BAMAR-779206 format. One record per atom (N, C-alpha, C): residue number from 1; residue in three letters; atom name; x, y, z. Coordinates in Angstrom, 1 decimal, m for minus. Layout:
! BAMAR-779206
     i    aa   at        X        Y        Z
   NUM   ALA   CA        X        Y        Z
...
***
This chain:
! BAMAR-779206
     i    aa   at        X        Y        Z
     1   MET    N      0.9     m1.1      0.1
     1   MET   CA      0.0     m0.2     m0.1
     1   MET    C      1.1      1.5      0.3
     2   PRO    N      0.1      2.0     m0.5
     2   PRO   CA      0.8      3.9     m0.7
     2   PRO    C      1.5      4.4      1.0
     3   ALA    N      2.8      5.1      1.1
     3   ALA   CA      2.9      5.5      2.2
     3   ALA    C      1.4      6.2      2.9
     4   GLU    N      1.2      7.0      1.8
     4   GLU   CA      0.5      8.3      2.5
     4   GLU    C     m1.5      7.0      3.1
     5   THR    N     m1.3      6.2      2.9
     5   THR   CA     m2.0      5.7      3.6
     5   THR    C     m2.6      5.2      5.0
     6   HIS    N     m0.9      5.0      4.8
     6   HIS   CA     m0.5      5.1      6.9
     6   HIS    C     m0.2      5.5      7.4
     7   MET    N     m0.8      6.7      7.7
     7   MET   CA     m0.7      8.1      8.5
     7   MET    C     m0.8      7.3      9.8
     8   GLN    N      0.3      7.9     11.0
     8   GLN   CA     m0.2      7.8     12.4
     8   GLN    C      0.1      9.4     12.8
     9   GLY    N     m0.8      9.6     13.5
     9   GLY   CA     m0.7     10.9     13.9
     9   GLY    C     m0.8     11.8     12.9
    10   ASP    N     m1.9     12.9     13.4
    10   ASP   CA     m2.7     14.3     12.0
    10   ASP    C     m1.0     14.2     11.4
    11   PRO    N     m2.2     14.4     10.2
    11   PRO   CA     m0.9     14.5      8.9
    11   PRO    C     m0.2     16.1      9.3
    12   LEU    N      0.7     16.1      8.0
    12   LEU   CA      1.6     17.8      8.5
    12   LEU    C      0.9     18.3      6.8
    13   GLY    N      0.5     19.4      7.3
    13   GLY   CA      0.5     20.6      6.4
    13   GLY    C      1.0     21.3      5.8
    14   ARG    N      0.8     22.2      5.1
    14   ARG   CA      2.6     21.9      3.5
    14   ARG    C      2.8     23.3      4.2
    15   ASP    N      2.5     24.6      5.5
    15   ASP   CA      3.3     25.4      6.0
    15   ASP    C      4.1     24.7      7.0
    16   GLU    N      3.8     23.4      8.0
    16   GLU   CA      4.9     22.0      8.3
    16   GLU    C      5.8     21.9      7.8
    17   ILE    N      5.3     20.7      6.6
    17   ILE   CA      5.8     20.7      5.6
    17   ILE    C      7.3     21.4      5.3
    18   LEU    N      6.7     23.2      4.7
    18   LEU   CA      7.7     23.8      4.1
    18   LEU    C      9.1     23.7      5.5
    19   LYS    N      8.6     23.8      6.6
    19   LYS   CA      9.2     24.4      8.0
    19   LYS    C     10.1     23.3      8.3
    20   LEU    N      9.7     21.9      8.2
    20   LEU   CA     10.5     21.3      7.9
    20   LEU    C     11.4     21.2      7.3
    21   VAL    N     11.2     21.3      6.1
    21   VAL   CA     12.1     21.1      4.6
    21   VAL    C     13.2     22.6      5.2
    22   LYS    N     12.7     23.3      6.0
    22   LYS   CA     14.3     24.8      6.0
    22   LYS    C     14.5     24.3      7.1
    23   ASP    N     13.9     24.2      8.1
    23   ASP   CA     14.8     23.4      8.8
    23   ASP    C     16.0     22.3      9.3
    24   ARG    N     15.7     21.5      8.1
    24   ARG   CA     16.7     20.0      8.2
    24   ARG    C     17.8     20.9      6.6
    25   LEU    N     17.3     21.9      6.5
    25   LEU   CA     18.1     22.7      4.4
    25   LEU    C     19.1     23.7      5.7
    26   GLY    N     18.7     23.8      6.1
    26   GLY   CA     19.5     24.9      7.4
    26   GLY    C     20.7     24.5      8.4
    27   GLU    N     20.7     23.7      8.7
    27   GLU   CA     21.1     22.3      9.8
    27   GLU    C     22.7     21.6      9.0
    28   ILE    N     22.2     21.0      7.7
    28   ILE   CA     23.1     20.4      6.5
    28   ILE    C     24.1     21.9      6.1
    29   LEU    N     22.7     22.9      5.2
    29   LEU   CA     23.9     24.5      4.7
    29   LEU    C     24.6     25.3      6.0
    30   GLU    N     24.2     24.3      7.5
    30   GLU   CA     24.9     25.6      8.5
    30   GLU    C     24.4     26.6      8.2
    31   VAL    N     23.6     27.0      8.1
    31   VAL   CA     22.5     28.4      7.7
    31   VAL    C     21.3     28.5      8.7
    32   GLU    N     21.0     30.0      9.1
    32   GLU   CA     19.8     30.0      9.4
    32   GLU    C     18.2     29.5      9.3
    33   PRO    N     18.0     29.1      9.5
    33   PRO   CA     16.7     28.2      8.9
    33   PRO    C     15.2     29.5      8.4
    34   THR    N     15.4     30.5      8.8
    34   THR   CA     14.7     32.1      8.5
    34   THR    C     15.2     32.5      7.0
    35   SER    N     16.2     32.6      7.1
    35   SER   CA     17.0     33.2      5.6
    35   SER    C     16.7     32.2      4.4
    36   ILE    N     15.8     31.3      4.4
    36   ILE   CA     15.8     30.4      3.5
    36   ILE    C     14.2     30.5      2.8
    37   LYS    N     14.2     30.7      1.7
    37   LYS   CA     13.1     31.1      1.3
    37   LYS    C     12.7     30.3      0.4
    38   GLU    N     11.0     30.5      0.2
    38   GLU   CA     10.5     28.7     m0.9
    38   GLU    C     11.3     28.7     m2.2
    39   GLY    N     10.4     30.1     m2.5
    39   GLY   CA     11.6     30.2     m3.5
    39   GLY    C     13.0     29.6     m4.0
    40   ASP    N     13.5     30.0     m3.5
    40   ASP   CA     14.7     29.1     m3.1
    40   ASP    C     16.0     28.1     m4.4
    41   SER    N     15.7     27.9     m5.2
    41   SER   CA     16.9     27.2     m5.5
    41   SER    C     18.1     26.3     m5.2
    42   PHE    N     17.6     24.9     m4.7
    42   PHE   CA     18.7     24.9     m4.5
    42   PHE    C     20.8     25.0     m4.9
    43   ARG    N     20.3     24.9     m5.9
    43   ARG   CA     22.3     25.7     m6.4
    43   ARG    C     22.5     26.3     m6.8
    44   GLU    N     21.8     27.5     m7.4
    44   GLU   CA     22.1     28.2     m7.4
    44   GLU    C     22.0     30.0     m6.4
    45   ASP    N     20.9     29.3     m5.5
    45   ASP   CA     20.4     30.1     m4.1
    45   ASP    C     21.2     29.8     m3.0
    46   LEU    N     21.4     28.9     m2.5
    46   LEU   CA     21.3     28.5     m2.2
    46   LEU    C     23.0     27.5     m1.2
    47   ASP    N     23.5     27.4     m3.2
    47   ASP   CA     24.8     26.6     m2.4
    47   ASP    C     25.4     25.6     m2.4
    48   ALA    N     23.7     24.8     m3.0
    48   ALA   CA     23.9     23.2     m1.8
    48   ALA    C     24.4     21.3     m3.5
    49   ASP    N     25.0     21.7     m2.7
    49   ASP   CA     25.6     20.1     m3.6
    49   ASP    C     24.2     19.0     m3.3
    50   SER    N     25.5     18.3     m4.3
    50   SER   CA     24.3     16.8     m4.3
    50   SER    C     24.7     15.8     m2.7
    51   LEU    N     25.4     16.4     m2.2
    51   LEU   CA     25.6     15.4     m1.2
    51   LEU    C     24.5     16.3      0.2
    52   ALA    N     24.5     18.0      0.0
    52   ALA   CA     23.5     18.0      0.4
    52   ALA    C     22.3     17.9      0.3
    53   LEU    N     22.0     17.3     m1.0
    53   LEU   CA     20.3     17.5     m1.3
    53   LEU    C     20.5     16.3     m1.0
    54   ILE    N     21.6     14.9     m1.3
    54   ILE   CA     21.0     13.3     m0.3
    54   ILE    C     20.3     13.8      1.0
    55   GLU    N     21.8     14.5      1.7
    55   GLU   CA     21.9     14.8      2.6
    55   GLU    C     20.0     15.8      3.6
    56   LEU    N     19.6     16.4      2.3
    56   LEU   CA     18.3     16.7      3.2
    56   LEU    C     17.0     15.9      2.9
    57   VAL    N     16.9     14.7      1.6
    57   VAL   CA     16.4     14.5      1.6
    57   VAL    C     16.8     12.5      2.0
    58   GLU    N     17.7     12.6      3.0
    58   GLU   CA     17.4     10.9      3.7
    58   GLU    C     16.9     11.9      4.9
    59   ALA    N     17.3     13.2      5.8
    59   ALA   CA     17.0     14.0      6.9
    59   ALA    C     14.9     14.0      6.6
    60   ILE    N     14.6     14.8      5.6
    60   ILE   CA     13.1     14.3      5.9
    60   ILE    C     12.2     12.9      5.5
    61   GLU    N     13.2     12.0      4.7
    61   GLU   CA     12.2     10.7      5.2
    61   GLU    C     12.3     10.1      6.1
    62   GLU    N     14.0      9.9      6.9
    62   GLU   CA     13.5      9.7      8.5
    62   GLU    C     12.8     11.1     10.0
    63   GLU    N     12.4     12.4      9.1
    63   GLU   CA     11.8     12.4      9.9
    63   GLU    C      9.9     12.3      9.8
    64   LEU    N      9.2     11.7      7.9
    64   LEU   CA      9.0     11.5      7.6
    64   LEU    C      8.0     10.2      8.1
    65   SER    N      8.8      9.0      8.4
    65   SER   CA      9.1      8.0      8.9
    65   SER    C      8.5      7.6      9.8
    66   GLU    N      8.2      8.8     10.7
    66   GLU   CA      7.8      8.4     11.7
    66   GLU    C      6.1      8.4     11.9
    67   ARG    N      6.1      9.5     11.0
    67   ARG   CA      4.9      9.7     11.2
    67   ARG    C      4.3      8.8      9.5
    68   SER    N      4.3      8.2      8.9
    68   SER   CA      3.9      8.0      7.9
    68   SER    C      4.9      6.2      7.2
    69   ILE    N      4.5      5.2      7.1
    69   ILE   CA      5.5      4.1      7.2
    69   ILE    C      5.9      4.3      5.8
    70   ASP    N      7.1      4.1      6.3
    70   ASP   CA      8.1      3.1      5.1
    70   ASP    C      7.9      4.8      3.6
    71   PHE    N      7.7      6.3      4.7
    71   PHE   CA      7.5      7.2      3.4
    71   PHE    C      9.3      7.7      2.7
    72   ARG    N      9.2      7.5      0.8
    72   ARG   CA     10.7      7.5      1.5
    72   ARG    C     10.1      8.7      0.1
    73   ILE    N     11.4      9.1     m0.7
    73   ILE   CA     11.8      9.9     m2.0
    73   ILE    C     12.2      8.7     m2.9
    74   GLU    N     11.8      9.0     m4.2
    74   GLU   CA     11.7      8.2     m4.7
    74   GLU    C     13.2      8.6     m6.0
    75   ASP    N     14.3      8.2     m6.0
    75   ASP   CA     15.4      8.3     m6.5
    75   ASP    C     15.4      9.1     m7.8
    76   GLU    N     14.3      8.5     m9.1
    76   GLU   CA     14.5      8.6    m10.2
    76   GLU    C     13.1     10.2    m10.0
    77   ASP    N     12.7     10.6     m9.3
    77   ASP   CA     12.0     11.8     m8.7
    77   ASP    C     13.4     12.9     m8.5
    78   LEU    N     14.3     12.6     m7.6
    78   LEU   CA     14.7     13.1     m7.4
    78   LEU    C     15.9     14.5     m8.3
    79   GLU    N     16.3     14.1     m9.2
    79   GLU   CA     16.3     15.0    m10.7
    79   GLU    C     15.4     16.2    m11.0
    80   ASP    N     14.2     16.5    m10.8
    80   ASP   CA     12.8     16.8    m10.3
    80   ASP    C     12.8     18.5     m8.7
    81   LEU    N     13.2     17.8     m8.3
    81   LEU   CA     13.4     18.4     m7.1
    81   LEU    C     14.9     19.8     m6.8
    82   LYS    N     14.3     21.0     m7.8
    82   LYS   CA     15.5     21.7     m8.2
    82   LYS    C     15.5     22.7     m7.5
    83   SER    N     13.9     22.8     m6.2
    83   SER   CA     13.6     24.5     m5.2
    83   SER    C     12.8     23.7     m4.4
    84   VAL    N     13.4     24.6     m2.9
    84   VAL   CA     12.4     24.7     m2.0
    84   VAL    C     11.1     24.2     m2.1
    85   ARG    N     10.3     24.6     m2.6
    85   ARG   CA      9.2     25.2     m3.4
    85   ARG    C      8.5     23.2     m3.8
    86   ASP    N     10.3     23.1     m4.5
    86   ASP   CA      9.6     21.7     m5.1
    86   ASP    C     10.0     20.5     m4.3
    87   ALA    N     10.5     20.6     m3.4
    87   ALA   CA     10.6     19.9     m2.1
    87   ALA    C      9.1     19.4     m1.2
    88   VAL    N      8.9     20.9     m1.1
    88   VAL   CA      8.0     20.8     m0.6
    88   VAL    C      6.1     20.4     m0.8
    89   GLU    N      6.2     20.8     m2.1
    89   GLU   CA      5.3     20.1     m2.9
    89   GLU    C      4.7     18.9     m3.2
    90   TYR    N      6.2     18.3     m3.9
    90   TYR   CA      6.4     16.3     m3.6
    90   TYR    C      6.1     15.8     m2.6
    91   VAL    N      6.8     16.6     m1.2
    91   VAL   CA      6.4     15.9      0.3
    91   VAL    C      5.0     16.0      0.3
    92   ASN    N      4.5     16.7      0.4
    92   ASN   CA      2.7     17.3      0.2
    92   ASN    C      2.2     16.0     m0.4
    93   SER    N      2.5     16.6     m1.8
    93   SER   CA      1.5     15.2     m3.1
    93   SER    C      2.0     14.0     m2.7
    94   ARG    N      2.9     13.8     m2.2
    94   ARG   CA      3.3     11.8     m1.3
    94   ARG    C      1.8     12.0     m0.4
    95   LEU    N      1.9     13.1      0.7
    95   LEU   CA      1.0     12.5      2.1
    95   LEU    C      0.1     12.4      2.0
    96   GLY    N      0.1     13.4      1.1
    96   GLY   CA     m1.9     14.2      0.7
    96   GLY    C     m2.6     13.1      0.8
***
């Protein structure tokens, strides 16, 4: 069964997902999460390299695996995640 059908606790809203992405990205990039904007591009605006993006994916998967059984960001979807907004929309659609 898809992960989104096995939610534990209240589902996350879009604003909560945005906060999660910004908080984890801030930790990884060692910047203040409030300085990260939803429209920021991972590479151009935030200077996030491939390793940082992998760390972000792992952090999101770990956080969300507590709420959604086996939540996973598919490898083939990674190339489509170019901005903070892309990541938020992806997670929101998978949980929605």
